Wavefront OBJ file of the C-alpha trace (Angstrom):
o trace
v 3.218 -64.285 -41.175
v 6.620 -65.062 -39.710
v 6.183 -62.357 -37.108
v 2.724 -63.671 -36.252
v 4.177 -67.146 -35.706
v 6.847 -65.730 -33.428
v 4.282 -63.736 -31.459
v 1.743 -66.515 -30.969
v 3.688 -68.186 -28.157
v 5.829 -67.612 -25.074
v 9.532 -68.006 -25.687
v 12.101 -69.270 -23.210
v 15.032 -67.254 -24.477
v 18.362 -65.774 -23.448
v 18.216 -62.020 -22.948
v 21.415 -59.980 -23.306
v 20.772 -56.574 -21.706
v 23.206 -53.653 -22.051
v 23.225 -50.135 -20.643
v 25.711 -47.366 -21.492
v 26.981 -45.813 -18.254
v 26.370 -42.049 -17.856
v 24.839 -41.807 -21.319
v 22.163 -39.291 -20.340
v 24.684 -36.901 -18.783
v 26.633 -36.494 -22.038
v 26.208 -33.897 -24.768
v 24.066 -34.779 -27.775
v 27.209 -35.024 -29.911
v 28.802 -37.551 -27.525
v 25.559 -39.519 -27.273
v 25.421 -39.869 -31.049
v 29.086 -40.977 -31.234
v 28.641 -43.469 -28.419
v 25.459 -44.953 -29.817
v 26.968 -45.251 -33.302
v 29.960 -47.193 -31.967
v 27.684 -49.217 -29.700
v 25.523 -50.222 -32.660
v 28.598 -51.197 -34.671
v 29.915 -53.432 -31.882
v 26.510 -55.018 -31.408
v 26.232 -55.690 -35.135
v 29.612 -57.454 -35.131
v 28.683 -59.530 -32.070
v 25.469 -60.920 -33.553
v 26.478 -61.084 -37.201
v 26.259 -64.901 -37.276
v 22.901 -65.090 -35.491
v 20.043 -65.407 -38.015
v 17.444 -62.653 -37.968
v 14.797 -65.250 -37.189
v 16.592 -66.159 -33.935
v 16.980 -62.684 -32.422
v 14.919 -59.661 -31.489
v 16.721 -56.370 -30.807
v 15.108 -53.554 -28.849
v 16.404 -50.011 -28.342
v 16.234 -48.417 -24.896
v 18.029 -45.221 -25.904
v 21.054 -45.688 -23.662
v 21.463 -49.360 -24.466
v 19.685 -52.373 -25.884
v 18.322 -55.765 -24.891
v 18.708 -58.598 -27.391
v 16.463 -61.666 -27.133
v 18.166 -64.801 -28.478
v 15.466 -67.266 -29.460
v 17.889 -70.088 -30.284
v 21.106 -71.369 -28.736
v 21.926 -69.875 -25.302
v 25.637 -69.970 -26.192
v 24.908 -67.302 -28.787
v 24.115 -64.861 -25.982
v 27.234 -65.898 -24.060
v 29.622 -65.430 -26.978
v 27.941 -62.190 -28.024
v 28.382 -60.848 -24.483
v 32.082 -61.795 -24.452
v 32.623 -60.222 -27.868
v 30.897 -57.011 -26.781
v 32.766 -56.825 -23.492
v 36.083 -57.105 -25.321
v 35.134 -54.248 -27.649
v 33.849 -52.035 -24.841
v 37.103 -52.487 -22.900
v 39.112 -51.657 -26.014
v 36.900 -48.648 -26.773
v 37.442 -47.323 -23.249
v 41.206 -47.539 -23.794
v 41.336 -46.062 -27.271
v 38.498 -43.497 -27.446
v 37.955 -40.243 -25.598
v 35.532 -40.491 -23.967
v 35.333 -44.258 -24.153
v 32.321 -46.495 -23.761
v 31.536 -48.007 -20.388
v 28.698 -50.504 -20.517
v 27.004 -52.767 -18.000
v 26.139 -56.207 -19.380
v 23.668 -58.725 -17.969
v 22.397 -62.050 -19.340
v 19.270 -63.894 -18.224
v 17.318 -66.946 -19.341
v 13.573 -66.608 -18.917
v 10.110 -66.354 -20.483
v 9.445 -63.622 -23.041
v 6.338 -62.807 -25.065
v 6.746 -61.063 -28.425
v 4.213 -58.296 -29.093
v 3.699 -55.344 -31.425
v 4.415 -51.848 -30.059
v 2.523 -48.642 -30.923
v 4.512 -48.290 -34.143
v 3.804 -51.840 -35.236
v 7.363 -52.972 -34.569
v 8.226 -56.208 -32.801
v 8.699 -55.775 -29.032
v 9.305 -58.151 -26.126
v 7.789 -58.249 -22.650
v 7.924 -60.652 -19.741
v 9.977 -61.674 -16.744
v 12.856 -62.848 -18.928
v 13.592 -59.327 -20.095
v 12.728 -57.660 -16.763
v 15.078 -59.922 -14.828
v 17.728 -59.396 -17.499
v 17.606 -55.666 -16.813
v 17.966 -56.284 -13.081
v 20.985 -58.563 -13.599
v 22.544 -55.890 -15.814
v 22.004 -53.231 -13.136
v 24.207 -55.178 -10.700
v 27.132 -55.407 -13.145
v 30.281 -53.294 -12.810
v 31.339 -51.298 -15.868
v 32.506 -53.333 -18.874
v 31.845 -56.623 -17.154
v 29.273 -59.376 -17.505
v 26.918 -60.820 -14.905
v 24.511 -63.663 -15.632
v 21.491 -65.034 -13.792
v 21.382 -68.413 -12.113
v 18.897 -69.699 -14.705
v 21.314 -68.874 -17.552
v 24.259 -70.351 -15.654
v 22.378 -73.560 -14.844
v 21.653 -74.216 -18.532
v 24.936 -73.141 -20.162
v 27.238 -74.664 -17.534
v 25.642 -78.044 -18.201
v 26.301 -77.915 -21.926
v 30.064 -78.282 -21.492
v 32.561 -78.529 -18.652
v 34.648 -76.011 -20.585
v 31.796 -73.521 -20.462
v 31.395 -74.051 -16.724
v 34.974 -72.878 -16.171
v 34.009 -69.425 -17.457
v 31.594 -68.711 -14.593
v 32.102 -67.809 -10.946
v 29.464 -67.368 -8.281
v 29.298 -63.732 -7.250
v 26.536 -63.931 -4.675
v 22.969 -62.793 -4.131
v 21.786 -59.309 -5.105
v 18.474 -57.675 -4.161
v 16.735 -55.408 -6.656
v 14.553 -52.386 -5.930
v 11.492 -54.637 -5.728
v 13.187 -56.652 -2.925
v 13.552 -59.622 -5.254
v 16.736 -61.631 -4.785
v 18.890 -62.720 -7.721
v 21.777 -65.181 -7.535
v 24.338 -63.885 -10.018
v 27.508 -65.239 -11.601
v 30.316 -63.370 -13.299
v 31.206 -64.472 -16.837
v 34.877 -64.129 -17.695
v 36.724 -65.198 -20.844
v 39.417 -67.901 -20.834
v 42.825 -66.422 -20.095
v 41.278 -63.329 -18.540
v 44.060 -63.248 -15.950
v 46.132 -61.590 -18.705
v 43.345 -59.104 -19.282
v 43.376 -57.495 -15.865
v 45.107 -54.308 -16.907
v 42.351 -53.568 -19.390
v 39.577 -54.769 -17.156
v 40.718 -52.859 -14.106
v 37.881 -50.600 -15.190
v 35.972 -52.985 -13.012
v 36.540 -50.591 -10.604
v 33.136 -50.058 -9.340
v 33.407 -53.046 -7.163
v 36.422 -54.640 -8.468
v 35.863 -58.351 -8.906
v 34.881 -60.154 -11.940
v 38.034 -61.825 -12.925
v 38.209 -65.414 -11.716
v 39.111 -65.886 -8.084
v 41.144 -68.463 -6.261
v 39.126 -71.519 -7.063
v 38.726 -70.676 -10.759
v 42.310 -69.594 -11.381
v 44.507 -72.035 -9.466
v 44.215 -75.696 -10.320
v 41.439 -74.662 -12.676
v 44.078 -73.099 -14.928
v 44.217 -76.376 -16.853
v 40.471 -76.211 -17.386
v 40.756 -72.551 -18.406
v 43.458 -73.458 -20.889
v 41.226 -76.145 -22.275
v 38.387 -73.645 -22.607
v 40.678 -71.254 -24.419
v 42.757 -73.575 -26.576
v 40.585 -76.599 -27.292
v 37.065 -75.640 -26.344
v 34.994 -78.339 -27.946
v 32.437 -76.926 -30.297
v 29.362 -78.537 -28.921
v 27.101 -75.660 -29.703
v 23.724 -76.847 -28.566
v 20.716 -75.232 -30.092
v 18.049 -75.453 -27.440
v 14.546 -74.572 -28.443
v 11.450 -75.185 -26.410
v 8.919 -76.235 -29.001
v 5.685 -77.445 -27.525
v 7.519 -78.563 -24.413
v 9.987 -80.702 -26.378
v 13.701 -80.097 -25.994
v 15.422 -80.147 -29.381
v 19.224 -80.408 -29.410
v 21.234 -79.855 -32.579
v 25.021 -79.955 -32.762
v 26.887 -77.179 -34.530
v 30.077 -75.146 -34.541
v 30.553 -72.000 -32.547
v 33.416 -69.574 -32.032
v 36.246 -70.028 -29.578
v 37.250 -67.193 -27.262
v 40.675 -66.712 -25.827
v 42.577 -63.711 -24.585
v 46.091 -62.524 -25.318
v 46.635 -59.485 -23.157
v 44.110 -56.662 -23.363
v 43.024 -57.603 -26.883
v 40.962 -60.665 -27.702
v 40.552 -62.684 -30.860
v 38.022 -65.226 -32.019
v 38.598 -68.400 -33.927
v 36.234 -70.858 -35.485
v 37.209 -74.517 -35.505
v 35.543 -77.806 -36.249
v 34.726 -80.220 -33.490
v 37.810 -82.381 -32.797
v 37.548 -85.952 -34.016
v 40.085 -87.481 -31.655
v 42.076 -86.693 -28.559
v 45.204 -85.687 -30.444
v 43.288 -83.129 -32.443
v 41.430 -81.945 -29.368
v 44.676 -81.163 -27.566
v 46.329 -79.343 -30.429
v 46.505 -75.545 -30.273
v 43.755 -73.575 -31.957
v 44.982 -71.645 -34.975
v 43.372 -68.330 -35.688
v 42.640 -66.770 -39.016
v 42.045 -63.059 -39.261
v 39.066 -62.103 -41.389
v 37.465 -58.760 -42.163
v 34.643 -58.150 -39.670
v 31.145 -58.444 -41.057
v 28.480 -55.950 -40.157
v 24.982 -56.766 -39.048
v 22.284 -54.186 -39.112
v 21.049 -52.886 -35.795
v 17.636 -51.231 -35.865
v 17.210 -47.752 -34.512
v 19.177 -44.595 -35.071
v 21.211 -42.905 -32.306
v 18.609 -41.335 -30.007
v 18.942 -38.158 -28.000
v 16.405 -38.686 -25.265
v 17.822 -40.375 -22.142
v 16.129 -43.266 -20.403
v 15.796 -44.086 -16.746
v 18.352 -46.581 -15.470
v 18.002 -48.778 -12.389
v 20.351 -48.268 -9.471
v 23.241 -50.641 -9.042
v 23.413 -52.669 -5.879
v 25.682 -51.494 -3.056
v 29.157 -52.944 -2.983
v 29.945 -55.780 -0.612
v 33.190 -56.877 0.949
v 33.670 -59.517 -1.741
v 33.472 -56.884 -4.487
v 37.157 -56.224 -4.126
v 39.993 -56.224 -6.611
v 40.919 -59.315 -8.631
v 44.100 -61.185 -7.921
v 47.277 -60.227 -9.732
v 48.996 -63.596 -9.600
v 48.170 -67.315 -9.806
v 45.902 -68.562 -7.049
v 45.683 -71.657 -4.914
v 44.601 -75.114 -5.870
v 41.013 -75.832 -6.736
v 38.711 -76.897 -3.934
v 37.292 -80.408 -4.169
v 33.534 -80.548 -4.819
v 32.649 -80.726 -1.116
v 34.877 -77.754 -0.360
v 33.493 -75.721 -3.264
v 29.950 -76.438 -2.102
v 30.811 -75.335 1.444
v 32.535 -72.176 0.187
v 29.626 -71.197 -2.072
v 27.164 -71.733 0.781
v 29.313 -69.593 3.058
v 29.206 -66.756 0.522
v 25.428 -66.974 0.192
v 24.907 -67.091 3.972
v 27.125 -64.037 4.443
v 25.211 -62.170 1.754
v 21.950 -63.077 3.495
v 23.117 -61.575 6.783
v 23.951 -64.896 8.446
v 27.714 -64.644 9.039
v 27.653 -66.879 12.116
v 26.233 -69.705 10.004
v 28.705 -68.946 7.220
v 31.829 -69.414 9.366
v 31.522 -73.232 9.708
v 31.115 -73.473 5.928
v 34.339 -71.545 5.345
v 35.987 -73.699 8.052
v 35.041 -76.809 6.080
v 36.395 -75.359 2.824
v 39.664 -74.454 4.554
v 39.903 -77.887 6.155
v 40.046 -79.293 2.634
v 42.443 -76.596 1.393
v 44.006 -74.459 4.191
v 45.553 -72.074 1.650
v 42.414 -71.254 -0.295
v 42.542 -67.446 -0.413
v 38.892 -66.785 -1.215
v 37.755 -68.975 1.686
v 40.130 -67.116 4.021
v 38.742 -63.783 2.833
v 35.172 -65.023 3.196
v 35.789 -66.233 6.734
v 37.554 -62.989 7.621
v 34.522 -60.998 6.514
v 32.101 -63.274 8.382
v 34.235 -63.137 11.518
v 34.386 -59.354 11.322
v 30.598 -59.177 11.087
v 30.148 -61.261 14.248
v 32.761 -59.297 16.194
v 35.611 -61.829 16.055
v 38.058 -59.099 15.127
v 41.336 -60.745 16.156
v 40.440 -63.905 14.237
v 39.403 -61.808 11.247
v 42.795 -60.088 11.197
v 44.536 -63.462 11.476
v 42.747 -64.598 8.315
v 43.693 -61.371 6.526
v 47.324 -61.788 7.617
v 47.317 -65.302 6.170
v 45.975 -63.982 2.859
v 48.694 -61.312 2.733
v 51.342 -63.925 3.518
v 50.091 -66.188 0.732
v 49.396 -63.438 -1.787
v 51.330 -60.239 -0.951
v 50.217 -58.589 -4.212
v 46.512 -59.192 -3.686
v 44.791 -55.921 -2.782
v 41.836 -57.706 -1.195
v 44.012 -58.900 1.684
v 44.995 -55.362 2.694
v 41.467 -54.068 2.261
v 40.185 -56.922 4.432
v 42.621 -56.099 7.238
v 42.031 -52.356 6.967
v 38.264 -52.826 7.364
v 38.729 -54.672 10.654
v 41.379 -52.231 11.907
v 38.979 -49.372 11.246
v 36.308 -50.970 13.426
v 38.915 -51.356 16.184
v 39.779 -47.637 15.778
v 43.307 -48.554 14.740
v 43.178 -45.730 12.244
v 46.842 -45.396 11.268
v 47.250 -49.105 10.393
v 43.903 -49.002 8.581
v 45.023 -46.081 6.423
v 48.272 -47.866 5.598
v 46.416 -50.993 4.519
v 43.845 -49.100 2.432
v 46.673 -47.139 0.808
v 48.491 -50.356 -0.087
v 45.297 -51.819 -1.532
v 44.879 -48.713 -3.701
v 48.517 -48.859 -4.781
v 47.958 -52.408 -5.977
v 44.689 -51.559 -7.719
v 43.984 -47.938 -8.598
v 40.360 -48.826 -9.420
v 39.498 -50.358 -6.044
v 36.400 -48.321 -5.094
v 35.876 -49.997 -1.714
v 39.426 -49.183 -0.632
v 38.914 -45.482 -1.423
v 35.669 -45.583 0.529
v 37.291 -47.333 3.491
v 40.134 -44.845 3.654
v 37.696 -41.959 3.260
v 35.592 -43.266 6.148
v 38.734 -43.555 8.265
v 39.606 -39.933 7.509
v 36.097 -38.943 8.625
v 36.755 -40.702 11.930
v 39.963 -38.658 12.211
v 38.002 -35.479 11.282
v 40.219 -34.982 8.254
v 37.248 -34.144 6.053
v 39.140 -32.683 3.097
v 41.131 -35.886 2.710
v 37.939 -37.878 3.140
v 36.355 -35.938 0.276
v 39.259 -36.726 -2.045
v 38.831 -40.459 -1.458
v 35.044 -40.471 -1.508
v 34.980 -38.457 -4.744
v 37.122 -41.156 -6.328
v 34.982 -43.960 -4.905
v 31.852 -42.315 -6.335
v 33.541 -41.738 -9.687
v 34.254 -45.453 -9.845
v 30.871 -46.529 -8.504
v 28.368 -43.656 -8.763
v 25.343 -45.755 -7.810
v 26.617 -46.904 -4.427
v 24.429 -45.230 -1.755
v 26.919 -45.828 1.057
v 29.562 -43.771 -0.718
v 27.138 -40.858 -1.129
v 26.081 -41.120 2.511
v 29.667 -40.847 3.704
v 30.454 -37.959 1.403
v 27.320 -36.196 2.630
v 28.607 -36.538 6.192
v 31.967 -35.086 5.148
v 30.282 -32.141 3.398
v 28.059 -31.568 6.416
v 31.035 -31.428 8.770
v 32.644 -28.900 6.425
v 29.382 -26.898 6.634
v 28.779 -27.357 2.919
v 25.139 -28.169 3.559
v 23.842 -27.761 -0.002
v 26.328 -30.357 -1.273
v 25.510 -32.622 1.653
v 21.809 -32.451 0.757
v 22.604 -33.371 -2.842
v 24.357 -36.533 -1.650
v 21.510 -37.409 0.725
v 19.080 -36.864 -2.157
v 21.060 -39.421 -4.165
v 21.010 -41.905 -1.290
v 17.236 -41.590 -1.007
v 16.879 -41.989 -4.764
v 18.872 -45.221 -4.630
v 17.433 -46.416 -1.294
v 14.012 -44.816 -0.676
v 13.673 -46.584 2.699
v 16.975 -45.360 4.145
v 15.844 -43.717 7.397
v 19.301 -42.421 8.236
v 19.489 -40.504 4.964
v 16.255 -38.669 5.846
v 17.616 -37.870 9.312
v 20.896 -36.540 7.937
v 19.100 -34.497 5.291
v 16.786 -33.074 7.945
v 19.800 -31.894 9.945
v 21.369 -30.287 6.868
v 18.107 -28.554 5.948
v 17.747 -27.252 9.478
v 21.220 -25.715 9.230
v 20.057 -23.849 6.123
v 16.908 -22.620 7.871
v 14.521 -24.916 5.981
v 12.399 -25.823 9.015
v 9.481 -27.206 7.014
v 11.698 -29.462 4.912
v 13.583 -30.641 7.984
v 10.341 -31.487 9.779
v 9.069 -33.473 6.776
v 12.287 -35.496 6.593
v 12.178 -36.241 10.315
v 8.603 -37.494 10.005
v 9.594 -39.730 7.115
v 12.569 -41.087 9.044
v 10.366 -41.846 12.035
v 7.833 -43.691 9.861
v 10.551 -45.818 8.287
v 11.926 -46.798 11.694
v 8.547 -47.976 12.984
l 1 2 3 4 5 6 7 8 9 10 11 12 13 14 15 16 17 18 19 20 21 22 23 24 25 26 27 28 29 30 31 32 33 34 35 36 37 38 39 40 41 42 43 44 45 46 47 48 49 50 51 52 53 54 55 56 57 58 59 60 61 62 63 64 65 66 67 68 69 70 71 72 73 74 75 76 77 78 79 80 81 82 83 84 85 86 87 88 89 90 91 92 93 94 95 96 97 98 99 100 101 102 103 104 105 106 107 108 109 110 111 112 113 114 115 116 117 118 119 120 121 122 123 124 125 126 127 128 129 130 131 132 133 134 135 136 137 138 139 140 141 142 143 144 145 146 147 148 149 150 151 152 153 154 155 156 157 158 159 160 161 162 163 164 165 166 167 168 169 170 171 172 173 174 175 176 177 178 179 180 181 182 183 184 185 186 187 188 189 190 191 192 193 194 195 196 197 198 199 200 201 202 203 204 205 206 207 208 209 210 211 212 213 214 215 216 217 218 219 220 221 222 223 224 225 226 227 228 229 230 231 232 233 234 235 236 237 238 239 240 241 242 243 244 245 246 247 248 249 250 251 252 253 254 255 256 257 258 259 260 261 262 263 264 265 266 267 268 269 270 271 272 273 274 275 276 277 278 279 280 281 282 283 284 285 286 287 288 289 290 291 292 293 294 295 296 297 298 299 300 301 302 303 304 305 306 307 308 309 310 311 312 313 314 315 316 317 318 319 320 321 322 323 324 325 326 327 328 329 330 331 332 333 334 335 336 337 338 339 340 341 342 343 344 345 346 347 348 349 350 351 352 353 354 355 356 357 358 359 360 361 362 363 364 365 366 367 368 369 370 371 372 373 374 375 376 377 378 379 380 381 382 383 384 385 386 387 388 389 390 391 392 393 394 395 396 397 398 399 400 401 402 403 404 405 406 407 408 409 410 411 412 413 414 415 416 417 418 419 420 421 422 423 424 425 426 427 428 429 430 431 432 433 434 435 436 437 438 439 440 441 442 443 444 445 446 447 448 449 450 451 452 453 454 455 456 457 458 459 460 461 462 463 464 465 466 467 468 469 470 471 472 473 474 475 476 477 478 479 480 481 482 483 484 485 486 487 488 489 490 491 492 493 494 495 496 497 498 499 500 501 502 503 504 505 506 507 508 509 510 511 512 513 514 515 516 517 518 519 520
C-alpha cells in the first residue's frame, strides 16, 4: 500500500544522477569491483535518508537517486560521494571516476516489468543531462535545484558558482552551477582530476572576500535543514539537523551539530567526532552489461583550471549580476553584448580576475585581439600562478599566428595544472599550424584522455592523423565527432577526404552528400 501511495501522484523531488566514466570499456572483473565500491559509497551517503524518502534506480554504469524529502539531502549526499570518489581515484588502481549531476523536477513513480519501483519524468531526464555536462569527480546542479537550495541558507548559497549554459543533444539549454564544498581551495590537488575542463573549484568572486562566508559554511553552518514536500500544493517546512561539510586537504570529514542557540555558540568552531560508518543497502548487484551514456558538452574557454591562490574581493551585487550576465551572453554567442557587462563588473572591481578573463574571451571572439591580450596580461600580473591567464593569452596569440609565444603560454599553463585539457588542445592545435603533427598528437592524446567526449579534440586529432597519412585512425576520430555531434558538416567533409584517400569512393560520396545537406 505504501508503494501505491507513492505512485499515485507526481513528485517534485531532487534527483542525484551518477555515471561511472569508462565503465563499459573495462573488463568484467573491474566492472564488478567498481560497482561494488560504488554501491558501498552510495550506501554510506544515504544512510540517514529514510527508505520512504528515496528511490534508487540502477543504470548499470551508475545510478539515479530520487530524494522525495529535503533537497539538502541530495546536496550533502553528492558532496559525500564526490569526496569518496576523489579518494578512491587516489588510492585504488584503477580508481573510480564519476560524473555527478543534481536536478530538481517532476518525477512519477511507476512499476517496471519486474514489478519494482521505477521513476520517469523530466526531473530524472534533466538530471541525466546535467550529469552529462559534469567533469570527472565533480558536481553540477541545475538552476531549479540551485534556486531552491540557495534560498534555504546564505551559507548554502556560498557553495554554488554559476558555470554557464549548456546545450544537450536535444538542443535544450540548461543553466548549470558547480557545487563545491567549503574549504575546497585546499582540495585542489585531489580534485585536479577535474581535468576534463578544469573548473569547478570556486573562482574569484566565491573565493576572495567570500572566504569569510566559506568559513562560515564550513565551521558554523547553521543546521536549518528544511524538509520541503509538495503535498497537495502546500509547502510544508520542518526544521531539523543535518551534517556539516568541511575540507581539510584532500580528505573530508563530516560532523553533526545542533543548531546554535546564540551568536557565541554559532561562531565557535565545530568539533568533529569520528564514528564507524554505517551501511545502507543499495538494490541491485554489480551488472556486466554496459549502458549507453550521453555525450559531454564541448569545453569552453571558461572551463579552465581553478586558481591556486586566494582571489580578489567579492563583487557587489550589481557587479555580480553584470558578470553573470556577461558569462551567459558569451555562452549564447553574443560576445559583443557581453563586453559592456564585464566592463561594468570591472568598474566596480578593476582587479576581479574572472571578469578580466571573461572580457578577454569576449574581446577575442569579436576580434579585439590587442585588448584581449591586455586583459590576459592583467590577469597574469595579478595572479602569476593562475593557469587560466596563460591559456587565455595563448589562445589569442594562436589566432594572431604568434605561434612561439602561444606555445610558451600553453606550456606554462600545463606546468601549473597538469590536468588542463584545454591547454593541451591549444598547444596541439598550434603544433598542427606549425605542421609538427607528431607533437600535436602527443598533446591531443592527452587532451582526449582528460576529456574523451569533447568533439573538438577528436576533430583536431583526426586532422593530425590525416596529415600523417594515418587515414584509418583519422576516420575513427571523425566517427567519434559525428557520434557526439551528428550535425557537424565539417566532420563529414573530413571523413570523406580520408575515405577517398583509402579508395572508398562510395563512402566518400555519401559523406559529401551528408555534409552538403547539413550546410543547406
